[in-house]
mmCIF file of the N, C-alpha and C atoms, coordinates in Angstrom:
data_MODEL
# 
_entry.id   MODEL 
# 
loop_
_atom_site.group_PDB 
_atom_site.id 
_atom_site.type_symbol 
_atom_site.label_atom_id 
_atom_site.label_alt_id 
_atom_site.label_comp_id 
_atom_site.label_asym_id 
_atom_site.label_entity_id 
_atom_site.label_seq_id 
_atom_site.pdbx_PDB_ins_code 
_atom_site.Cartn_x 
_atom_site.Cartn_y 
_atom_site.Cartn_z 
_atom_site.occupancy 
_atom_site.B_iso_or_equiv 
_atom_site.pdbx_formal_charge 
_atom_site.auth_seq_id 
_atom_site.auth_comp_id 
_atom_site.auth_asym_id 
_atom_site.auth_atom_id 
_atom_site.pdbx_PDB_model_num 
ATOM 1   N N  . MET A 1 1  ? -48.081 -35.584 75.585  1.00 0.00 ? 1  MET A N  1 
ATOM 2   C CA . MET A 1 1  ? -47.398 -34.316 75.387  1.00 0.00 ? 1  MET A CA 1 
ATOM 3   C C  . MET A 1 1  ? -45.915 -34.544 75.681  1.00 0.00 ? 1  MET A C  1 
ATOM 4   N N  . LEU A 1 2  ? -45.082 -34.090 74.811  1.00 0.00 ? 2  LEU A N  1 
ATOM 5   C CA . LEU A 1 2  ? -43.640 -34.222 74.975  1.00 0.00 ? 2  LEU A CA 1 
ATOM 6   C C  . LEU A 1 2  ? -43.114 -32.997 75.721  1.00 0.00 ? 2  LEU A C  1 
ATOM 7   N N  . VAL A 1 3  ? -42.411 -33.237 76.819  1.00 0.00 ? 3  VAL A N  1 
ATOM 8   C CA . VAL A 1 3  ? -41.876 -32.148 77.644  1.00 0.00 ? 3  VAL A CA 1 
ATOM 9   C C  . VAL A 1 3  ? -40.394 -32.378 77.881  1.00 0.00 ? 3  VAL A C  1 
ATOM 10  N N  . ARG A 1 4  ? -39.696 -31.302 78.208  1.00 0.00 ? 4  ARG A N  1 
ATOM 11  C CA . ARG A 1 4  ? -38.259 -31.382 78.466  1.00 0.00 ? 4  ARG A CA 1 
ATOM 12  C C  . ARG A 1 4  ? -37.967 -30.805 79.843  1.00 0.00 ? 4  ARG A C  1 
ATOM 13  N N  . CYS A 1 5  ? -37.157 -31.524 80.600  1.00 0.00 ? 5  CYS A N  1 
ATOM 14  C CA . CYS A 1 5  ? -36.764 -31.090 81.940  1.00 0.00 ? 5  CYS A CA 1 
ATOM 15  C C  . CYS A 1 5  ? -35.832 -29.878 81.817  1.00 0.00 ? 5  CYS A C  1 
ATOM 16  N N  . VAL A 1 6  ? -36.060 -28.874 82.652  1.00 0.00 ? 6  VAL A N  1 
ATOM 17  C CA . VAL A 1 6  ? -35.233 -27.671 82.593  1.00 0.00 ? 6  VAL A CA 1 
ATOM 18  C C  . VAL A 1 6  ? -33.868 -27.879 83.225  1.00 0.00 ? 6  VAL A C  1 
ATOM 19  N N  . MET A 1 7  ? -33.719 -28.914 84.049  1.00 0.00 ? 7  MET A N  1 
ATOM 20  C CA . MET A 1 7  ? -32.450 -29.161 84.725  1.00 0.00 ? 7  MET A CA 1 
ATOM 21  C C  . MET A 1 7  ? -31.521 -30.051 83.907  1.00 0.00 ? 7  MET A C  1 
ATOM 22  N N  . CYS A 1 8  ? -32.039 -31.181 83.414  1.00 0.00 ? 8  CYS A N  1 
ATOM 23  C CA . CYS A 1 8  ? -31.167 -32.165 82.761  1.00 0.00 ? 8  CYS A CA 1 
ATOM 24  C C  . CYS A 1 8  ? -31.442 -32.311 81.264  1.00 0.00 ? 8  CYS A C  1 
ATOM 25  N N  . ASP A 1 9  ? -32.404 -31.587 80.715  1.00 0.00 ? 9  ASP A N  1 
ATOM 26  C CA . ASP A 1 9  ? -32.769 -31.615 79.292  1.00 0.00 ? 9  ASP A CA 1 
ATOM 27  C C  . ASP A 1 9  ? -33.239 -32.985 78.816  1.00 0.00 ? 9  ASP A C  1 
ATOM 28  N N  . ARG A 1 10 ? -33.723 -33.812 79.719  1.00 0.00 ? 10 ARG A N  1 
ATOM 29  C CA . ARG A 1 10 ? -34.278 -35.112 79.345  1.00 0.00 ? 10 ARG A CA 1 
ATOM 30  C C  . ARG A 1 10 ? -35.706 -34.902 78.844  1.00 0.00 ? 10 ARG A C  1 
ATOM 31  N N  . GLU A 1 11 ? -36.048 -35.546 77.742  1.00 0.00 ? 11 GLU A N  1 
ATOM 32  C CA . GLU A 1 11 ? -37.395 -35.452 77.200  1.00 0.00 ? 11 GLU A CA 1 
ATOM 33  C C  . GLU A 1 11 ? -38.232 -36.606 77.723  1.00 0.00 ? 11 GLU A C  1 
ATOM 34  N N  . GLU A 1 12 ? -39.455 -36.288 78.139  1.00 0.00 ? 12 GLU A N  1 
ATOM 35  C CA . GLU A 1 12 ? -40.381 -37.291 78.654  1.00 0.00 ? 12 GLU A CA 1 
ATOM 36  C C  . GLU A 1 12 ? -41.751 -37.057 78.056  1.00 0.00 ? 12 GLU A C  1 
ATOM 37  N N  . GLU A 1 13 ? -42.554 -38.090 78.095  1.00 0.00 ? 13 GLU A N  1 
ATOM 38  C CA . GLU A 1 13 ? -43.921 -38.025 77.605  1.00 0.00 ? 13 GLU A CA 1 
ATOM 39  C C  . GLU A 1 13 ? -44.857 -38.003 78.808  1.00 0.00 ? 13 GLU A C  1 
ATOM 40  N N  . ILE A 1 14 ? -45.752 -37.006 78.864  1.00 0.00 ? 14 ILE A N  1 
ATOM 41  C CA . ILE A 1 14 ? -46.761 -36.978 79.915  1.00 0.00 ? 14 ILE A CA 1 
ATOM 42  C C  . ILE A 1 14 ? -48.127 -37.015 79.239  1.00 0.00 ? 14 ILE A C  1 
ATOM 43  N N  . PRO A 1 15 ? -49.150 -37.555 79.915  1.00 0.00 ? 15 PRO A N  1 
ATOM 44  C CA . PRO A 1 15 ? -50.484 -37.642 79.307  1.00 0.00 ? 15 PRO A CA 1 
ATOM 45  C C  . PRO A 1 15 ? -51.042 -36.261 78.977  1.00 0.00 ? 15 PRO A C  1 
ATOM 46  N N  . GLU A 1 16 ? -51.704 -36.160 77.831  1.00 0.00 ? 16 GLU A N  1 
ATOM 47  C CA . GLU A 1 16 ? -52.286 -34.883 77.396  1.00 0.00 ? 16 GLU A CA 1 
ATOM 48  C C  . GLU A 1 16 ? -53.349 -34.377 78.360  1.00 0.00 ? 16 GLU A C  1 
ATOM 49  N N  . ILE A 1 17 ? -54.035 -35.302 79.033  1.00 0.00 ? 17 ILE A N  1 
ATOM 50  C CA . ILE A 1 17 ? -55.152 -34.896 79.892  1.00 0.00 ? 17 ILE A CA 1 
ATOM 51  C C  . ILE A 1 17 ? -54.731 -34.666 81.342  1.00 0.00 ? 17 ILE A C  1 
ATOM 52  N N  . SER A 1 18 ? -53.459 -34.750 81.629  1.00 0.00 ? 18 SER A N  1 
ATOM 53  C CA . SER A 1 18 ? -53.006 -34.553 83.010  1.00 0.00 ? 18 SER A CA 1 
ATOM 54  C C  . SER A 1 18 ? -53.068 -33.069 83.384  1.00 0.00 ? 18 SER A C  1 
ATOM 55  N N  . PRO A 1 19 ? -53.270 -32.774 84.660  1.00 0.00 ? 19 PRO A N  1 
ATOM 56  C CA . PRO A 1 19 ? -53.285 -31.374 85.101  1.00 0.00 ? 19 PRO A CA 1 
ATOM 57  C C  . PRO A 1 19 ? -51.963 -30.660 84.823  1.00 0.00 ? 19 PRO A C  1 
ATOM 58  N N  . GLU A 1 20 ? -50.866 -31.399 84.903  1.00 0.00 ? 20 GLU A N  1 
ATOM 59  C CA . GLU A 1 20 ? -49.560 -30.791 84.640  1.00 0.00 ? 20 GLU A CA 1 
ATOM 60  C C  . GLU A 1 20 ? -49.433 -30.362 83.180  1.00 0.00 ? 20 GLU A C  1 
ATOM 61  N N  . ALA A 1 21 ? -49.945 -31.178 82.252  1.00 0.00 ? 21 ALA A N  1 
ATOM 62  C CA . ALA A 1 21 ? -49.900 -30.825 80.834  1.00 0.00 ? 21 ALA A CA 1 
ATOM 63  C C  . ALA A 1 21 ? -50.743 -29.586 80.565  1.00 0.00 ? 21 ALA A C  1 
ATOM 64  N N  . LYS A 1 22 ? -51.904 -29.516 81.191  1.00 0.00 ? 22 LYS A N  1 
ATOM 65  C CA . LYS A 1 22 ? -52.766 -28.349 81.012  1.00 0.00 ? 22 LYS A CA 1 
ATOM 66  C C  . LYS A 1 22 ? -52.081 -27.091 81.549  1.00 0.00 ? 22 LYS A C  1 
ATOM 67  N N  . ARG A 1 23 ? -51.433 -27.210 82.699  1.00 0.00 ? 23 ARG A N  1 
ATOM 68  C CA . ARG A 1 23 ? -50.731 -26.063 83.289  1.00 0.00 ? 23 ARG A CA 1 
ATOM 69  C C  . ARG A 1 23 ? -49.619 -25.576 82.369  1.00 0.00 ? 23 ARG A C  1 
ATOM 70  N N  . LEU A 1 24 ? -48.876 -26.510 81.770  1.00 0.00 ? 24 LEU A N  1 
ATOM 71  C CA . LEU A 1 24 ? -47.781 -26.131 80.877  1.00 0.00 ? 24 LEU A CA 1 
ATOM 72  C C  . LEU A 1 24 ? -48.296 -25.504 79.583  1.00 0.00 ? 24 LEU A C  1 
ATOM 73  N N  . ARG A 1 25 ? -49.428 -25.992 79.086  1.00 0.00 ? 25 ARG A N  1 
ATOM 74  C CA . ARG A 1 25 ? -49.997 -25.426 77.859  1.00 0.00 ? 25 ARG A CA 1 
ATOM 75  C C  . ARG A 1 25 ? -50.530 -24.024 78.082  1.00 0.00 ? 25 ARG A C  1 
ATOM 76  N N  . ASN A 1 26 ? -51.251 -23.823 79.174  1.00 0.00 ? 26 ASN A N  1 
ATOM 77  C CA . ASN A 1 26 ? -51.946 -22.558 79.399  1.00 0.00 ? 26 ASN A CA 1 
ATOM 78  C C  . ASN A 1 26 ? -51.068 -21.467 79.995  1.00 0.00 ? 26 ASN A C  1 
ATOM 79  N N  . ARG A 1 27 ? -50.013 -21.850 80.673  1.00 0.00 ? 27 ARG A N  1 
ATOM 80  C CA . ARG A 1 27 ? -49.125 -20.860 81.288  1.00 0.00 ? 27 ARG A CA 1 
ATOM 81  C C  . ARG A 1 27 ? -47.684 -21.193 80.928  1.00 0.00 ? 27 ARG A C  1 
ATOM 82  N N  . PRO A 1 28 ? -47.190 -20.671 79.824  1.00 0.00 ? 28 PRO A N  1 
ATOM 83  C CA . PRO A 1 28 ? -45.846 -21.028 79.354  1.00 0.00 ? 28 PRO A CA 1 
ATOM 84  C C  . PRO A 1 28 ? -44.720 -20.656 80.321  1.00 0.00 ? 28 PRO A C  1 
ATOM 85  N N  . ILE A 1 29 ? -44.978 -19.785 81.276  1.00 0.00 ? 29 ILE A N  1 
ATOM 86  C CA . ILE A 1 29 ? -43.927 -19.406 82.214  1.00 0.00 ? 29 ILE A CA 1 
ATOM 87  C C  . ILE A 1 29 ? -43.586 -20.568 83.140  1.00 0.00 ? 29 ILE A C  1 
ATOM 88  N N  . HIS A 1 30 ? -44.535 -21.489 83.341  1.00 0.00 ? 30 HIS A N  1 
ATOM 89  C CA . HIS A 1 30 ? -44.271 -22.664 84.174  1.00 0.00 ? 30 HIS A CA 1 
ATOM 90  C C  . HIS A 1 30 ? -43.329 -23.600 83.439  1.00 0.00 ? 30 HIS A C  1 
ATOM 91  N N  . THR A 1 31 ? -42.473 -24.244 84.175  1.00 0.00 ? 31 THR A N  1 
ATOM 92  C CA . THR A 1 31 ? -41.496 -25.143 83.571  1.00 0.00 ? 31 THR A CA 1 
ATOM 93  C C  . THR A 1 31 ? -41.687 -26.551 84.103  1.00 0.00 ? 31 THR A C  1 
ATOM 94  N N  . TYR A 1 32 ? -41.174 -27.524 83.368  1.00 0.00 ? 32 TYR A N  1 
ATOM 95  C CA . TYR A 1 32 ? -41.293 -28.929 83.743  1.00 0.00 ? 32 TYR A CA 1 
ATOM 96  C C  . TYR A 1 32 ? -39.968 -29.407 84.308  1.00 0.00 ? 32 TYR A C  1 
ATOM 97  N N  . MET A 1 33 ? -40.053 -30.186 85.383  1.00 0.00 ? 33 MET A N  1 
ATOM 98  C CA . MET A 1 33 ? -38.870 -30.799 85.963  1.00 0.00 ? 33 MET A CA 1 
ATOM 99  C C  . MET A 1 33 ? -39.164 -32.292 86.129  1.00 0.00 ? 33 MET A C  1 
ATOM 100 N N  . CYS A 1 34 ? -38.253 -33.142 85.650  1.00 0.00 ? 34 CYS A N  1 
ATOM 101 C CA . CYS A 1 34 ? -38.471 -34.588 85.737  1.00 0.00 ? 34 CYS A CA 1 
ATOM 102 C C  . CYS A 1 34 ? -38.472 -35.028 87.199  1.00 0.00 ? 34 CYS A C  1 
ATOM 103 N N  . ARG A 1 35 ? -38.996 -36.214 87.450  1.00 0.00 ? 35 ARG A N  1 
ATOM 104 C CA . ARG A 1 35 ? -39.137 -36.720 88.813  1.00 0.00 ? 35 ARG A CA 1 
ATOM 105 C C  . ARG A 1 35 ? -37.778 -36.876 89.494  1.00 0.00 ? 35 ARG A C  1 
ATOM 106 N N  . GLU A 1 36 ? -36.765 -37.332 88.760  1.00 0.00 ? 36 GLU A N  1 
ATOM 107 C CA . GLU A 1 36 ? -35.433 -37.512 89.358  1.00 0.00 ? 36 GLU A CA 1 
ATOM 108 C C  . GLU A 1 36 ? -34.849 -36.183 89.830  1.00 0.00 ? 36 GLU A C  1 
ATOM 109 N N  . CYS A 1 37 ? -34.939 -35.151 89.004  1.00 0.00 ? 37 CYS A N  1 
ATOM 110 C CA . CYS A 1 37 ? -34.414 -33.833 89.394  1.00 0.00 ? 37 CYS A CA 1 
ATOM 111 C C  . CYS A 1 37 ? -35.220 -33.262 90.556  1.00 0.00 ? 37 CYS A C  1 
ATOM 112 N N  . HIS A 1 38 ? -36.533 -33.420 90.524  1.00 0.00 ? 38 HIS A N  1 
ATOM 113 C CA . HIS A 1 38 ? -37.387 -32.924 91.600  1.00 0.00 ? 38 HIS A CA 1 
ATOM 114 C C  . HIS A 1 38 ? -37.034 -33.601 92.921  1.00 0.00 ? 38 HIS A C  1 
ATOM 115 N N  . ASP A 1 39 ? -36.865 -34.921 92.891  1.00 0.00 ? 39 ASP A N  1 
ATOM 116 C CA . ASP A 1 39 ? -36.507 -35.654 94.107  1.00 0.00 ? 39 ASP A CA 1 
ATOM 117 C C  . ASP A 1 39 ? -35.128 -35.257 94.611  1.00 0.00 ? 39 ASP A C  1 
ATOM 118 N N  . ARG A 1 40 ? -34.176 -35.060 93.688  1.00 0.00 ? 40 ARG A N  1 
ATOM 119 C CA . ARG A 1 40 ? -32.820 -34.675 94.082  1.00 0.00 ? 40 ARG A CA 1 
ATOM 120 C C  . ARG A 1 40 ? -32.821 -33.302 94.763  1.00 0.00 ? 40 ARG A C  1 
ATOM 121 N N  . ILE A 1 41 ? -33.553 -32.350 94.204  1.00 0.00 ? 41 ILE A N  1 
ATOM 122 C CA . ILE A 1 41 ? -33.609 -31.011 94.785  1.00 0.00 ? 41 ILE A CA 1 
ATOM 123 C C  . ILE A 1 41 ? -34.327 -31.042 96.133  1.00 0.00 ? 41 ILE A C  1 
ATOM 124 N N  . SER A 1 42 ? -35.402 -31.827 96.233  1.00 0.00 ? 42 SER A N  1 
ATOM 125 C CA . SER A 1 42 ? -36.118 -31.953 97.509  1.00 0.00 ? 42 SER A CA 1 
ATOM 126 C C  . SER A 1 42 ? -35.222 -32.545 98.584  1.00 0.00 ? 42 SER A C  1 
ATOM 127 N N  . GLU A 1 43 ? -34.450 -33.547 98.217  1.00 0.00 ? 43 GLU A N  1 
ATOM 128 C CA . GLU A 1 43 ? -33.537 -34.187 99.166  1.00 0.00 ? 43 GLU A CA 1 
ATOM 129 C C  . GLU A 1 43 ? -32.463 -33.208 99.639  1.00 0.00 ? 43 GLU A C  1 
ATOM 130 N N  . LYS A 1 44 ? -31.875 -32.467 98.704  1.00 0.00 ? 44 LYS A N  1 
ATOM 131 C CA . LYS A 1 44 ? -30.829 -31.499 99.065  1.00 0.00 ? 44 LYS A CA 1 
ATOM 132 C C  . LYS A 1 44 ? -31.397 -30.381 99.941  1.00 0.00 ? 44 LYS A C  1 
ATOM 133 N N  . THR A 1 45 ? -32.626 -29.939 99.646  1.00 0.00 ? 45 THR A N  1 
ATOM 134 C CA . THR A 1 45 ? -33.254 -28.900 100.449 1.00 0.00 ? 45 THR A CA 1 
ATOM 135 C C  . THR A 1 45 ? -33.505 -29.393 101.864 1.00 0.00 ? 45 THR A C  1 
ATOM 136 N N  . ALA A 1 46 ? -33.983 -30.633 101.987 1.00 0.00 ? 46 ALA A N  1 
ATOM 137 C CA . ALA A 1 46 ? -34.210 -31.206 103.317 1.00 0.00 ? 46 ALA A CA 1 
ATOM 138 C C  . ALA A 1 46 ? -32.901 -31.295 104.097 1.00 0.00 ? 46 ALA A C  1 
ATOM 139 N N  . GLU A 1 47 ? -31.813 -31.626 103.427 1.00 0.00 ? 47 GLU A N  1 
ATOM 140 C CA . GLU A 1 47 ? -30.505 -31.676 104.090 1.00 0.00 ? 47 GLU A CA 1 
ATOM 141 C C  . GLU A 1 47 ? -30.079 -30.293 104.569 1.00 0.00 ? 47 GLU A C  1 
ATOM 142 N N  . ARG A 1 48 ? -30.316 -29.259 103.751 1.00 0.00 ? 48 ARG A N  1 
ATOM 143 C CA . ARG A 1 48 ? -29.951 -27.899 104.152 1.00 0.00 ? 48 ARG A CA 1 
ATOM 144 C C  . ARG A 1 48 ? -30.797 -27.423 105.329 1.00 0.00 ? 48 ARG A C  1 
ATOM 145 N N  . ILE A 1 49 ? -32.080 -27.769 105.324 1.00 0.00 ? 49 ILE A N  1 
ATOM 146 C CA . ILE A 1 49 ? -32.947 -27.386 106.439 1.00 0.00 ? 49 ILE A CA 1 
ATOM 147 C C  . ILE A 1 49 ? -32.469 -28.052 107.719 1.00 0.00 ? 49 ILE A C  1 
ATOM 148 N N  . ALA A 1 50 ? -32.030 -29.301 107.617 1.00 0.00 ? 50 ALA A N  1 
ATOM 149 C CA . ALA A 1 50 ? -31.579 -30.050 108.792 1.00 0.00 ? 50 ALA A CA 1 
ATOM 150 C C  . ALA A 1 50 ? -30.315 -29.454 109.410 1.00 0.00 ? 50 ALA A C  1 
ATOM 151 N N  . THR A 1 51 ? -29.510 -28.722 108.637 1.00 0.00 ? 51 THR A N  1 
ATOM 152 C CA . THR A 1 51 ? -28.292 -28.137 109.192 1.00 0.00 ? 51 THR A CA 1 
ATOM 153 C C  . THR A 1 51 ? -28.593 -26.979 110.131 1.00 0.00 ? 51 THR A C  1 
ATOM 154 N N  . GLY A 1 52 ? -29.759 -26.360 109.981 1.00 0.00 ? 52 GLY A N  1 
ATOM 155 C CA . GLY A 1 52 ? -30.115 -25.232 110.836 1.00 0.00 ? 52 GLY A CA 1 
ATOM 156 C C  . GLY A 1 52 ? -29.659 -23.900 110.283 1.00 0.00 ? 52 GLY A C  1 
ATOM 157 N N  . ARG A 1 53 ? -28.920 -23.886 109.212 1.00 0.00 ? 53 ARG A N  1 
ATOM 158 C CA . ARG A 1 53 ? -28.436 -22.635 108.618 1.00 0.00 ? 53 ARG A CA 1 
ATOM 159 C C  . ARG A 1 53 ? -29.305 -22.191 107.448 1.00 0.00 ? 53 ARG A C  1 
ATOM 160 N N  . PHE A 1 54 ? -30.357 -22.911 107.171 1.00 0.00 ? 54 PHE A N  1 
ATOM 161 C CA . PHE A 1 54 ? -31.231 -22.616 106.043 1.00 0.00 ? 54 PHE A CA 1 
ATOM 162 C C  . PHE A 1 54 ? -32.240 -21.550 106.448 1.00 0.00 ? 54 PHE A C  1 
ATOM 163 N N  . THR A 1 55 ? -32.407 -20.524 105.622 1.00 0.00 ? 55 THR A N  1 
ATOM 164 C CA . THR A 1 55 ? -33.406 -19.498 105.902 1.00 0.00 ? 55 THR A CA 1 
ATOM 165 C C  . THR A 1 55 ? -34.340 -19.381 104.715 1.00 0.00 ? 55 THR A C  1 
ATOM 166 N N  . PHE A 1 56 ? -35.629 -19.218 105.006 1.00 0.00 ? 56 PHE A N  1 
ATOM 167 C CA . PHE A 1 56 ? -36.606 -18.983 103.958 1.00 0.00 ? 56 PHE A CA 1 
ATOM 168 C C  . PHE A 1 56 ? -36.589 -17.502 103.646 1.00 0.00 ? 56 PHE A C  1 
ATOM 169 N N  . ARG A 1 57 ? -36.269 -17.138 102.431 1.00 0.00 ? 57 ARG A N  1 
ATOM 170 C CA . ARG A 1 57 ? -36.099 -15.728 102.081 1.00 0.00 ? 57 ARG A CA 1 
ATOM 171 C C  . ARG A 1 57 ? -37.381 -15.067 101.608 1.00 0.00 ? 57 ARG A C  1 
ATOM 172 N N  . ARG A 1 58 ? -38.326 -15.818 101.121 1.00 0.00 ? 58 ARG A N  1 
ATOM 173 C CA . ARG A 1 58 ? -39.555 -15.223 100.599 1.00 0.00 ? 58 ARG A CA 1 
ATOM 174 C C  . ARG A 1 58 ? -40.697 -15.389 101.589 1.00 0.00 ? 58 ARG A C  1 
ATOM 175 N N  . THR A 1 59 ? -40.571 -14.816 102.747 1.00 0.00 ? 59 THR A N  1 
ATOM 176 C CA . THR A 1 59 ? -41.639 -14.870 103.729 1.00 0.00 ? 59 THR A CA 1 
ATOM 177 C C  . THR A 1 59 ? -42.103 -13.460 104.026 1.00 0.00 ? 59 THR A C  1 
ATOM 178 N N  . SER A 1 60 ? -43.340 -13.358 104.423 1.00 0.00 ? 60 SER A N  1 
ATOM 179 C CA . SER A 1 60 ? -43.849 -12.051 104.794 1.00 0.00 ? 60 SER A CA 1 
ATOM 180 C C  . SER A 1 60 ? -43.487 -11.773 106.247 1.00 0.00 ? 60 SER A C  1 
ATOM 181 N N  . GLU A 1 61 ? -43.463 -10.525 106.600 1.00 0.00 ? 61 GLU A N  1 
ATOM 182 C CA . GLU A 1 61 ? -43.080 -10.149 107.958 1.00 0.00 ? 61 GLU A CA 1 
ATOM 183 C C  . GLU A 1 61 ? -44.086 -10.666 108.977 1.00 0.00 ? 61 GLU A C  1 
ATOM 184 N N  . SER A 1 62 ? -45.359 -10.715 108.608 1.00 0.00 ? 62 SER A N  1 
ATOM 185 C CA . SER A 1 62 ? -46.373 -11.174 109.561 1.00 0.00 ? 62 SER A CA 1 
ATOM 186 C C  . SER A 1 62 ? -46.175 -12.643 109.919 1.00 0.00 ? 62 SER A C  1 
ATOM 187 N N  . SER A 1 63 ? -45.766 -13.470 108.969 1.00 0.00 ? 63 SER A N  1 
ATOM 188 C CA . SER A 1 63 ? -45.544 -14.883 109.284 1.00 0.00 ? 63 SER A CA 1 
ATOM 189 C C  . SER A 1 63 ? -44.286 -15.059 110.123 1.00 0.00 ? 63 SER A C  1 
ATOM 190 N N  . GLU A 1 64 ? -43.293 -14.201 109.949 1.00 0.00 ? 64 GLU A N  1 
ATOM 191 C CA . GLU A 1 64 ? -42.090 -14.277 110.768 1.00 0.00 ? 64 GLU A CA 1 
ATOM 192 C C  . GLU A 1 64 ? -42.385 -13.873 112.208 1.00 0.00 ? 64 GLU A C  1 
ATOM 193 N N  . GLU A 1 65 ? -43.317 -12.951 112.399 1.00 0.00 ? 65 GLU A N  1 
ATOM 194 C CA . GLU A 1 65 ? -43.663 -12.509 113.743 1.00 0.00 ? 65 GLU A CA 1 
ATOM 195 C C  . GLU A 1 65 ? -44.382 -13.599 114.521 1.00 0.00 ? 65 GLU A C  1 
ATOM 196 N N  . GLN A 1 66 ? -45.073 -14.490 113.830 1.00 0.00 ? 66 GLN A N  1 
ATOM 197 C CA . GLN A 1 66 ? -45.815 -15.555 114.497 1.00 0.00 ? 66 GLN A CA 1 
ATOM 198 C C  . GLN A 1 66 ? -44.877 -16.541 115.164 1.00 0.00 ? 66 GLN A C  1 
ATOM 199 N N  . PHE A 1 67 ? -43.677 -16.679 114.668 1.00 0.00 ? 67 PHE A N  1 
ATOM 200 C CA . PHE A 1 67 ? -42.722 -17.616 115.247 1.00 0.00 ? 67 PHE A CA 1 
ATOM 201 C C  . PHE A 1 67 ? -41.996 -16.903 116.333 1.00 0.00 ? 67 PHE A C  1 
# 
């Protein structure tokens, strides 16, 4: 299956039988991100968390009370 990264517009081939290909076929709202972009975003997020100024905005009040 030919897919395009939403961040860098690079086209890649993924196996038709992979779970990711099935997810993209059945739910078009899901988007594909190449491994390089995914790793870059994960690295930047980890750096922001390490600064101590990072806040998770999509949390429920009950989980915030547990901390």
